[in-house]
N, C-alpha and C positions, 0 to 999 in steps of 0.2 A: 520255508515250505519244505516238508519232508519229501523224500523220494517217492513214497507211495502216492502222495497227493499229485505230484508232477506226472507220474505215470498214468494215473486215472484220468486226469483232466486234459493232458496234452500228449496223447499216444503218437500223434504224427511226428513228434520231435524225439521219440525214444531212441532213434538210431544215432542221435548226436551225443548221447550220454554213455560214453565208454565203449561204443561198438565200432570196430574197424571194418574194413572191407571183407576180411576173412571170416568175420562172424555174421555175415548177412544171411547165410542159410539158417544159422541158429536163430537169428532174429525173426525170420519168416515163420519158423516153426513155433516160436513163442506167440506170434500173433494168431496163428491158427489155433493154438491151445487156449487163447483168450478171446473168443468171438465177441464178448460183450463190449470190446473196445471199438468194434466196427459195425455190428448189427444191433441196432437199438431194440428191435423187436424180440431178440433172443436174450435180453438181459434177465437175469434172475432177480427175485425181489431183494435179496441181500445185496446184490451188486448195485441196484438202483439206489438203495438206501446209502450205500457207501459213497456213491458219486455225489448224492445230494448233500451228505454230511461234509464231504471234502470241499465242495464248492462253497458251502456256508463258512467253513473255516478260512478258506482262501480269501473270501470276500471281506471277512473281518480283518485278516492280516493286511490287506491292501486297500482298506477303506479310504485312506488318504490319497490314493492315486486313482480313484474311480473315474475321474474325468480324462485320464490319460490312457487307460487300458479299456478296450472294448470288451464287454462281458458277453460270454456265449449264451446267456439266458436273458431274455427281455421280459421284464415284468409288465403285465397288461393291466391297465387301469381303465375300467369301463365307464360308461356314462353315469354310473351310480355316484361318481365323485363330483358331478356337477352340483352346484348349490341348488337346494330345493326351490328357493325363491326364483332363481333364474329359470328353472324348469317351468314353473307356473306362469311366469311372464311370457315365455316363448309359446306355451300352449295358448295363452290368451291372444297373443299376436297372430297365431295361426287362425284362431276363430275370427278375429277382426278382419283378416285378409280375405277369408272366404265370404264374410258378411259384405264387404265392399264390392268384391268382384261379382258375386251372384246377385246381390241386392240391386246393383245398377241395372243388370239385365231385367229383373222383375219390374223395376220402376219404368223401364222403357215402354211397358204396356200402357201406362198412364199417359206418357208422352205421345204414344202412337195415336190414341184417340184425338188428342189435341192437334197434332200435325195434319191429320186428315182434313180437319175442318178449317185450319188456318191457311194451308196451302192448296186446298181443294184438289188433292192428288188421289189417284186410285189406291185402294188398300193394298193391292199386290205390289205396289212400288214402295209405299211407306213402311210396310211390314219387313222390307229388306233390312231396315235398320236393326230391328230385333233379331232377324234371322242370321244376319252376318255376325252380330255381336255374340249371340248364343253359340253359334257354330265355332267361331274363332276362339271364344273363351275356352271351349272344350279342346279344340285342336291345338290351341296355342301352347298348351303344356308340352306337347310333343315338338312343336316348332322351336321351343326353347331348349331342346335336348342338348345341343352342342354347347351353348353358353353355360348351361348348368354343369356340364362335365368339366368345364374349364375353371369357372369361378364360384360355383356353388349356388344353391337356391337363394341364400340371403341377398347377395349382390344383385342377382337377376330380379328378385322381387322389388328391390329399390329402383332399379332401372325401369322395369315394366310399370310399376305404380306411378312413377314420375311422368313417364311419357303418356300413359293412358289418361291420367288426370289432366294434363295440359291439353290433350286432344278434346276431351269433354268440355273443358272451359272455353277453348277457342271456338268450338262449334256454336257457341251462343251468338256469334256474329254472322252465322251462315245465312245466305240469302235464299237458299232453296233446299229442298229435301235431299237431292243427291250429295250435296256438300256435307250434310249431317250424317248421311249414310257412310261416307268415306271416313270422316273424323271419328264418329262414335262407333258405328257398326263394325268398320273394318280395322282402323288403327287402334282404337281403344280395346276392341275385342281381342286382337292379337297381343297387345301389350299386357292385358290383364290375364291372359292365359296362364302365365306362370304364377301370378298372384293367387289364382284359384287352385292350380294343381300342386304347387310347391308345398303349401301348408300340410296337406295330407301326408306327404312323405316325411317332412320335418317332424310333425307331431308323433308319427309312428316310431321315430328314432329317439324320442326324448327319454322315455322310460323303458327299462329292460323288462318290466312286467306291466300287465294291463294295457298292452299296445292297442288291442281292439277297442277297449273302452275309451281310450284317449282319442283314437281316430273317430269313433262314434260321437264323442263330445264335440270335437271341433267341427264336425259336419253340421252341427246345429247352427253354425254361422250362416248357412244358406237360408234357414228358416227365419232367423233374426233379420237378415238382410231383406227378405221379402216384405215384411210389414214395416220395417223402419224406413228403408229407402223409398218404398212406394208412398209412404205417408209424407216424407219430406218432399218428394216430387210433386204431390198434389198440393201441399201447402205453398210451395214455391211458385207453382203455376198460378195459383190464385193471387199471390201477392206481386210476383215479378214477371208474369207471363212465361211462355215456354223458354225464351232465351235466357232470362234471368235465372230460371230454374236450373238450366244446364250449367251456368256459371257457379251457382252455389253447390250443386252436386259434384262438380269438378273439384272444388275445394275440399269437400268431404272425402273424396277419393284419395286425396293426398296423404291421408292417414296410413295408407299402405306403405309409405316410405319408412316411418319409424318402426313399423312392424318388421320390415325387412332388415333394419338395423339390429333389432333384437335377435333375429335369426343369424345374422353375421356373428354377433357376439357368441351365440351358442355354438356356431360352426367353429370358431377359433378355439373356444374352450374345449370342445370335443376333440379337435385335432391334436391339442396338446396332451389331453388326458389319455386317449387311446393310441398306444404306440404300435399296435400290431396291424390295424387296418383302419381305413378312413370310415367315418360314419356315413350312413346312407344319405343323411340330409346334407352332407358336405358336397359330394360329387358322385352322382349316379345317373347313368344314361337312362333316358325314358323310352328307348326303342330296343326291342329284342326280337329279331326276325324268326328265331326258332319257335316262338309261340304260335306262329301261323301254320306250323306243321301239324298242329293238334286240331282235329276235326271239331271237337266240342267248343274249342275257343272261338270258332267261327259262329257257332250258335249263340254264344255269349255276346258277340259283337252285333249279331242281328237283333238280339233282344235289347241291346243298348240303343239302337236306332229306333226300335218300336217304343221303348220307354220315353225317349225324348220327344218323339212325334206325338204321342197320345197324352201322357200324364200332364204336360204343361199347357195343354190347349186352353184350359180355363184361365191360367195365369196370363196367357198372351192376349186373349181376345175378350175377357170379361168386361172391361170398361166400354169398349165399342159395342159389344153385344147388349149390354144394359141400356145404353143410349138408344140403340135400335128398337128396344122393347118399350121405349117411352119414359125411361128414368133419366135423371140428371147424371152428369159425369161424376159428381161427388159420390153418388150411390155406387157406381162401378168401382171407384177408388176405395170406397169402404169395403166392398166385397174382396178386393185384392188384399187389403189389410187383414181381413178375416181369414183369407187363405194363408197369409203369413203367420197369423196367430195360431191357427190350428196346425199349420206346418211345424211350428215350434213345439207344440204339444206332441205331435206325432213323432218328431225327432227325439224328444225326451222319452217317449214310450218305447221307441225303437232302441235307444241306448240301454234303457233299463231291462228290456226284454232279453238282452244278451246275458244278463245276470240271473234273471228269474226263470227264463225258458231255455232249457238245454237242447235247443234245436239250431240247425245251421241258419245263417242269414239268408241263404238262397231259398229256404223254405218260407221264411217270413216274406220275402219279396214275391213269392209265388201267389200267396193268398191276398196280400194287400193290393196287388194290381187288379184283382177281381173286384174289390170294393171300389176301386177307382172307376171302373166301368159304370157303377151306379151313379156317380157324380156326372158322368157324361150324359147318361139318360135323363137326369133331372134337368140339365141345361136344355136338352132338345124338347122334352115333353112337358115341362112346367114353366110357365111364364110369370108366375106371381113372385112378389118380393120374397116371401118366405121360402119358396122353392129354390130360387137362385141363391139365397143365403145358405140354405141347406147344402146345395151343390158345392158352394165355396168351402164350407166347413169340412165336408166329407173329402173333397179333393185335397185340401191342405193336409188333413190328417193322414191320408194315404201317402202323399208325396213325402211328408216328413219321415214316415216310417221307412219307406222304400229307400230314400237317399241316405238314411242313417245306416242302412244295411249294405248299400252298394260297395262302399270302400272296404267294409269288414268282410264281405263275401269274397272279394278279390284277394284279400289277405289270407282268408281261411283256405282258399283253393290253391293259391300259388306261393304262399309263404313269404318270408322276408326277401329272399333272393329275387323273385320275379314279381313282387308286388308292384313296384313302381312302373315297370314297363307294361304290365298287364292292365293296370288301372289307367295309365296314360293312353293306351290303345283303346280301352273302353270309352274314354272321354273323346277320342278322335271320332269314333262312330256315333257317340252321343251328339257331337257337333253336326254330323251329317243329319241325324234325326231332328235336331233343333232347326236347321236350315229348312229341311223339307216340311216340317210341321208348320213353321211360320209362313213360308212362302205359299204353300198349298192352301193354308187357311185363308189368306187374303185372296188368292186366285179363285177358290171355291165361292167366296162371297161375291166377288165381282162377276162371276159366271152365273150363279144360281140365285143370288140375292139374299142368301142367309148362310149361317155357319153350320146348319144341321148336318149336312153330308160329312163334314169334318168330324163331328162328334159321334156320328153313327159308325164311321170307319174306325174311330178310336175304340169303340166298344168291342168290335170284332178283333182288332189287333191286341187288345188287353187280354182277351180270352186265350189267344194263341200264346202270348207271352207267359201267362200263368201256367198253361199246360206244359210248355217247354221247360220252364224252370223246375216244375215238379219232376219232369222226366230226367233232368240233370241230377237232381237229388237222388232219385232212385238208382240211376246208373252208377253214381259214385258209391252208394251203399253196396251195390252188387259187386263192384270191383274191389272194394275194401274187404268184403266177406271172402272173396275167392283168391285174391292175390295181394292183400294188404292195401295200405293207402296208396292211391295213385293220383297224381296231379293231372288235372285236365287242361 
């Protein structure tokens, strides 16, 4: 190695090369005359080129000793080096995880109508099974924040999927409704929280490009879960009664375990490939208290409560509502399936709209919630088969669109850094709305004898939700025009 290379690469050892104590003043003056050795921002273009050239030469001179000498430059290998097949498998695993976790929640509406008649218990009690599950499914992502920060999403999804599936299967031998509520509503809901939340973060970390499209795609798992799991629940109740249905559904939910294994494989591959920073899907906290200092963030959280309270009213009570109107339970289960089918179509439309329509996801959510109000009105004021079917199709189409845009909207607003904690907090408040919507639906029926007041309230809240989201869009455009892009 020439003296020039040594001087450029290792200036801190320059005093060892022929400089005695008497020459220290001269050495200091040399350093001042060569600021590029100590101030990286003041390097001239030619100096940078000289350093890069020298480093390449030294690297080639000492290629045989690369494992013994630590290099001052670390080459970054991004997620692009992951095998494409592995990426596709992980994305599919994310979709299936969401399908299982959300699908179980939707299928509980079919079980709800059956448990009311088998155990002859008030609706306000039986509905707690759904309410707790939906609430803890949303809140559970945040409850898993500490384990995720230690072992990553993949291992947490394996643990949560295994525990939740066992609890669902064990509930098949329950002797009363409170036992089912504890095992399915509370324990499975908390366990599946990370099975639902984790895939959104993992999927967003798979590809360096098209993140919003991938997140929108995996969110379709919710739509798939609604009509597949509800269909299986109805079939199993018909063949094996409610307890046999829970045993079979518990076995289906075990598919979350291999999905978590694929995410672990991705996590390990990513940690080996990216030498500069850990991937978001590996270890990222789901809580960030600084978000609560932003006023509009609180408005987003309020809207999360409203959305969960109103939009899922049909999914929760359609089976029981249909039976009260004189139809068979199978008709109600069919309507739930139709909600799921139109939900899937809505999800696909929502994902494609991000490519064809150059408007924000918050705007899409603002107008789709207004259409959801139409489905609530059909449930209240139309008692015919065709009217209830139309309400199911409209509701599913709207929910699919809205939920396809929720995760993307949070990503657009908060970016990669704050996406996971903001979306996790949104889901916490969604859990509050899920619990309130389920419980008050059962309470309103026990008090008034019908669900009409619930759906009428949902219409009013949907209008407020729409206006507030349009206000958020206008505010962000105003801030961007006057002071550049501002996160809310």
